[in-house]
N, C-alpha and C positions, 0 to 999 in steps of 0.2 A: 829454845827447846824444840825438839822434833815433834811435829803435830800429827804424826802417824799414829795408828792404833797403839796404845800404850801396852807394851809387853810386860812391863814391871808394875802394873797397877796393884796387884795383890800385895807386893812387898811395901810399896809406898802407902797403900791404904792401911796396912797393919801398923805402920809407923804413925800415921794420923790417929788411929785408935789409941795407941799408946800415949800419944801427946794429950789426947782428950782425957784419958784416965789419970794422967799425971797433972791435970789441970793447967796444962800449957796451952791454953785456948788460942792465944794469938798465933802461936806456931802451927797449931792444928788448922786454923782458918787459912793461914798462908799456904800450907801444903795442900789442903783440899781445894783451894781456889786454883792453885797451880795444876792440880790433876784435872780440874774441870776445863782448863784451857786446851787440854789434849783431846784427841779423837779417841773416845772410849766406847766400849761395847755398851749397849743400852742398860744392861744390868749393873755394870760398874758405875755408869753415870748416875743412875738412880741411887745407888748406895752412897756415893760421894755427896750428892745433894742432900740426902736424908741426914747424913752425919754432919754436914755443915749446918743444917737446920737445928740439929741437936745442940751443937756448940752455941749457936745464937740463943737458943732457949736457955741453956745453962748460964749464959752471961747476961740474961735479962733483955736481950734485943729481940723483943717479941715480933716486931714488924718484919725483920729479916728472917726470923724463924718461920713465920707463916709463909713468906715468899718462897723459901726453899722447900718447905714441906709440900706446898702446892705444886711446885715444879717436880718434886720427886714422885708425886702421885702419878704423873703421866708415864713414868717408867714402871710403876707397879699398880696398875689400875684395880686389880683385884685384892690388894693388900687390905686386910681388915684393921691393921694397926695404923 
């Protein structure tokens, strides 16, 4: 994969959200992890990290959820959610 700034982040991120809403959590984790290997804009990286945390929370992996929630906060320090 090309590790330059991902020009197709939005399309891939939408697919990840569809996978989550379809309860295809393993596929969502795979896609989100792949996205995080790329060079992303800070806003995009934060969104991917937060979504990955959500998947881990939904699947009962609390430790991983906390890890990714904490990491996502660094990209959205003023986020009250």
